[in-house]
C-alpha positions as CSV (number, residue, x, y, z in Angstrom):
1,M,30.9,32.8,-63.7
2,R,33.9,35.0,-64.9
3,K,32.0,38.0,-64.5
4,L,30.6,37.5,-60.6
5,L,34.4,36.9,-60.1
6,E,35.6,39.8,-61.7
7,K,32.9,41.5,-59.9
8,L,34.0,39.9,-56.7
9,D,37.2,40.8,-57.6
10,K,36.6,44.8,-57.8
11,V,33.8,45.0,-55.0
12,D,33.9,48.5,-53.4
13,R,36.1,48.4,-50.2
14,R,32.8,50.4,-49.0
15,I,30.7,47.1,-48.8
16,I,33.3,45.4,-47.0
17,Y,33.8,48.1,-44.4
18,L,29.9,47.6,-43.6
19,L,29.5,44.3,-43.8
20,M,31.8,44.3,-40.9
21,A,30.6,46.7,-39.1
22,L,27.3,44.8,-39.4
23,S,29.2,41.5,-37.9
24,V,30.2,43.5,-35.0
25,F,27.3,45.5,-34.5
26,L,24.2,43.4,-34.4
27,P,25.7,40.6,-32.1
28,L,26.4,43.2,-29.5
29,A,22.3,44.7,-30.3
30,L,20.8,41.9,-30.3
31,R,23.2,40.1,-27.0
32,L,24.0,37.2,-28.8
33,N,24.8,34.5,-26.1
34,Y,26.4,32.1,-28.1
35,P,27.5,28.8,-25.5
36,I,31.2,29.0,-24.2
37,P,32.4,26.0,-23.5
38,V,35.1,26.3,-20.0
39,G,37.2,23.4,-19.0
40,S,40.2,23.6,-16.9
41,G,42.6,26.5,-16.9
42,P,43.7,29.7,-14.9
43,S,39.7,30.8,-15.0
44,R,38.0,27.7,-13.6
45,D,41.2,28.1,-11.2
46,L,40.0,31.2,-10.0
47,F,36.3,30.4,-9.6
48,D,37.3,27.6,-7.6
49,T,39.2,29.4,-5.2
50,I,36.9,31.8,-4.7
51,D,34.2,28.8,-4.2
52,S,36.1,27.5,-1.6
53,L,36.3,30.6,0.3
54,P,34.1,29.8,4.3
55,A,31.5,32.5,3.6
56,G,31.8,35.7,5.6
57,S,35.9,36.0,3.4
58,V,36.9,39.1,3.0
59,V,38.4,39.4,-0.7
60,L,40.7,42.6,-1.4
61,M,40.4,43.9,-5.1
62,S,42.3,46.6,-6.6
63,Y,40.8,48.2,-10.0
64,D,44.0,49.1,-11.5
65,Y,42.8,50.2,-15.1
66,D,40.7,53.3,-16.7
67,P,38.4,53.2,-19.5
68,S,40.7,52.7,-22.2
69,T,40.8,49.2,-21.1
70,M,37.1,48.6,-19.6
71,P,35.7,47.0,-22.4
72,E,38.3,43.6,-21.3
73,L,38.5,44.5,-17.6
74,Q,35.1,45.8,-16.7
75,P,33.2,42.7,-17.4
76,M,35.6,40.9,-15.2
77,A,34.5,43.3,-12.6
78,V,31.2,42.6,-12.3
79,A,31.2,39.0,-12.6
80,L,33.8,38.7,-9.6
81,T,31.5,41.1,-8.1
82,Q,28.2,38.5,-8.7
83,H,30.3,35.3,-7.6
84,L,31.7,36.9,-4.6
85,F,28.3,38.1,-3.4
86,S,26.3,34.8,-4.5
87,R,28.7,33.0,-1.8
88,G,28.3,35.4,0.9
89,H,32.0,36.8,0.6
90,R,32.6,40.6,1.4
91,I,34.7,42.9,-0.9
92,L,37.2,45.6,-0.1
93,A,37.6,47.6,-3.0
94,M,40.5,50.1,-3.6
95,A,42.7,51.3,-6.8
96,F,46.1,52.2,-7.7
97,W,44.9,53.6,-10.9
98,P,42.7,57.0,-10.4
99,Q,39.9,55.9,-12.7
100,G,40.2,52.7,-11.3
101,A,38.1,54.1,-7.9
102,S,35.0,55.6,-10.0
103,L,35.2,52.2,-12.0
104,S,34.7,50.0,-9.3
105,Q,32.1,52.0,-7.3
106,E,30.1,50.9,-11.1
107,A,30.4,47.8,-10.0
108,L,29.9,47.4,-6.5
109,T,26.5,49.7,-6.4
110,A,25.0,47.9,-9.5
111,V,25.5,44.6,-8.4
112,G,25.1,44.9,-4.9
113,D,21.9,46.4,-5.5
114,S,20.6,43.9,-7.6
115,L,22.2,41.1,-4.9
116,G,20.9,42.9,-1.7
117,A,24.4,43.7,-0.6
118,V,24.8,47.0,1.4
119,Q,27.7,49.0,1.6
120,Y,30.0,48.7,4.8
121,R,28.3,45.4,5.5
122,D,28.9,43.8,2.4
123,W,31.5,45.5,0.5
124,V,33.7,49.0,1.3
125,N,35.2,51.0,-1.6
126,L,38.7,52.9,-0.1
127,G,39.4,54.5,-3.4
128,Y,42.7,55.5,-4.8
129,T,45.6,55.7,-3.5
130,V,50.2,56.3,-4.5
131,G,52.8,53.7,-4.2
132,A,52.0,50.6,-5.3
133,G,54.5,48.6,-3.6
134,V,55.0,51.1,-0.5
135,S,51.4,51.5,0.1
136,I,50.7,47.3,-0.1
137,V,54.1,46.6,2.4
138,R,52.2,49.4,4.6
139,M,49.0,47.6,4.5
140,G,51.1,44.5,5.9
141,S,51.4,45.8,8.6
142,S,48.4,48.6,9.2
143,I,45.3,49.3,6.3
144,R,44.3,52.3,8.1
145,A,48.4,53.8,7.7
146,V,47.5,54.2,4.2
147,Y,43.4,54.3,4.0
148,P,42.3,56.5,6.9
149,Q,38.7,57.1,5.7
150,D,37.3,55.2,2.6
151,R,36.5,57.0,-0.5
152,D,33.1,58.8,0.6
153,G,35.3,60.4,3.6
154,T,33.9,57.6,6.1
155,P,36.8,57.1,8.7
156,C,37.6,53.2,8.7
157,D,37.0,52.7,12.3
158,S,33.4,53.3,12.5
159,I,32.9,51.2,9.3
160,P,31.3,47.5,10.5
161,M,33.2,45.7,8.1
162,L,36.2,46.9,8.9
163,R,36.2,45.9,12.7
164,H,38.0,42.8,12.4
165,V,40.1,43.9,9.4
166,Q,43.9,45.5,10.6
167,N,46.0,44.2,7.8
168,L,46.9,42.1,4.7
169,R,46.9,39.1,7.0
170,D,43.6,39.7,7.2
171,I,42.7,39.6,3.9
172,D,41.5,35.9,2.2
173,L,42.1,36.8,-1.5
174,V,43.5,39.1,-3.0
175,I,42.2,40.2,-6.5
176,C,43.8,42.2,-8.7
177,L,42.3,44.0,-12.0
178,S,45.5,44.9,-13.9
179,A,46.1,47.4,-17.2
180,G,49.7,48.2,-16.5
181,D,51.8,48.8,-14.0
182,P,51.0,49.7,-11.4
183,G,49.3,46.3,-10.7
184,I,49.7,42.3,-10.4
185,H,53.3,42.4,-10.7
186,A,53.5,44.7,-7.1
187,W,50.3,42.4,-5.5
188,V,52.5,38.8,-6.3
189,M,55.5,40.5,-5.2
190,M,54.5,41.7,-2.2
191,A,51.3,40.6,-0.8
192,H,51.8,36.8,-1.6
193,D,55.5,36.5,-1.6
194,R,55.8,38.9,1.3
195,F,52.6,38.5,3.6
196,G,51.6,35.2,2.3
197,V,48.4,36.2,1.1
198,P,46.7,34.3,-2.3
199,V,46.8,36.6,-5.5
200,G,44.6,36.3,-8.6
201,G,44.2,38.4,-11.0
202,G,42.3,39.5,-14.6
203,C,44.3,41.7,-17.2
204,T,44.0,42.6,-20.7
205,A,44.7,39.6,-23.3
206,V,47.5,41.3,-24.9
207,S,49.8,41.0,-21.1
208,A,48.4,37.8,-20.1
209,P,51.2,35.8,-21.1
210,E,53.4,37.3,-18.8
211,F,51.4,36.3,-16.3
212,Y,51.7,32.7,-17.1
213,T,54.8,32.4,-15.3
214,Y,53.4,33.2,-11.5
215,L,50.5,30.1,-12.2
216,G,53.2,27.9,-13.3
217,T,54.9,28.5,-9.4
218,G,51.8,28.7,-7.6
219,Q,52.5,33.0,-6.8
220,M,48.9,33.2,-8.4
221,V,46.0,31.2,-7.9
222,G,44.0,32.2,-11.0
223,L,43.8,34.7,-14.2
224,L,41.7,36.2,-16.7
225,G,43.0,36.8,-19.3
226,G,41.2,39.7,-21.8
227,L,37.1,39.1,-23.5
228,K,38.1,35.1,-23.5
229,G,38.6,35.2,-19.5
230,A,35.8,37.8,-18.6
231,A,33.1,35.5,-21.0
232,D,34.6,32.3,-19.1
233,Y,33.5,33.8,-15.9
234,E,30.4,35.0,-17.1
235,T,29.5,31.2,-18.1
236,M,30.8,29.6,-14.5
237,V,28.6,32.2,-12.9
238,R,25.4,31.2,-14.4
239,E,26.2,27.7,-14.6
240,G,23.3,26.0,-12.8
241,R,21.2,29.4,-12.2
242,E,18.1,30.2,-14.5
243,N,17.0,33.9,-15.9
244,T,20.9,35.0,-15.0
245,P,21.8,37.7,-18.0
246,A,24.5,37.3,-20.1
247,G,26.8,39.9,-18.9
248,L,29.1,42.2,-20.9
249,A,31.8,39.9,-22.3
250,T,29.7,37.2,-23.4
251,P,27.6,39.2,-26.5
252,G,31.6,40.8,-26.8
253,M,32.7,37.3,-27.7
254,A,30.2,36.7,-30.3
255,A,30.7,40.0,-31.9
256,Q,34.2,38.9,-32.0
257,S,34.1,35.2,-33.4
258,I,31.5,36.5,-36.4
259,A,33.6,39.3,-37.4
260,H,36.7,36.9,-37.8
261,L,34.1,34.4,-39.3
262,V,33.8,37.6,-42.1
263,I,37.3,38.2,-42.3
264,M,38.3,34.6,-42.9
265,G,35.4,34.1,-45.4
266,F,36.8,37.5,-47.1
267,I,40.4,36.1,-47.8
268,V,38.8,33.0,-49.2
269,I,37.0,34.6,-51.5
270,G,39.7,36.9,-52.2
271,N,42.5,34.4,-52.5
272,I,40.0,32.0,-54.4
273,T,39.0,34.9,-57.2
274,Y,42.7,36.0,-57.8
275,L,44.0,32.5,-58.0
276,I,41.0,31.5,-60.9
277,L,41.5,34.8,-63.2
278,H,45.2,35.0,-62.9
279,R,44.9,31.1,-64.3
280,R,42.2,32.5,-66.7
281,G,44.4,35.6,-67.9
282,R,48.1,33.6,-68.1
283,G,46.1,30.9,-70.5
284,E,44.5,33.3,-72.6
285,A,48.0,35.4,-73.4
286,R,49.3,32.2,-74.8
């Protein structure tokens, strides 16, 4: 027993690194789909809000993030797009971050093709613009004042979906996926507080607590926080549907959970080994 403990005490750190790498890689490679119970909370509130919208509602989605936060926010974008299209809603996409316009295009085309959603009838990608709060105020009067054409250069006046969408008051819900500033704060202060448009959002896990105040005051209808929020939403989108893929966040949560268990295991083993060997060493010294 002592020899085993001494080996564990002096285990090569490269073995620890290897086990950690495998605990992350294998769940992602095998796309493990652990059950994720979703109770009441901000994720469920956002899902229920979208479910309660009448079919054909126009939802503005602002993709305010870049590839550095893509692992947390892109799964939200895909799951939200699946839910919106499956409910018969239309998506008006835009971005205050330059790369957000491309990331939104990826989600819209991939999900749209799989669900039969057609560009300019079911969704429009306006692309990137500057100005954040100033642009939102201008959109409150006229969306075309900020976006005379979409991301591909098509004039907004010639897009069928936008015939009856003139300003923010014609938008049924705003969803901002935010990695920082500009992002959710601007949409809450301008779109909700000034024009009365309901606002929901998604953000990285580290920034989620700063938006809880908005939830408590009713300035936001719901919030997806980090990879857990994205996995919650994927789970709700799959409820009652067969052969629906697990999405991007659910396997990520499996990898995260297994990696945490491996870390906890090493901590427990390390402490037990240290305590036993240290106590025996003191006893032999006497």
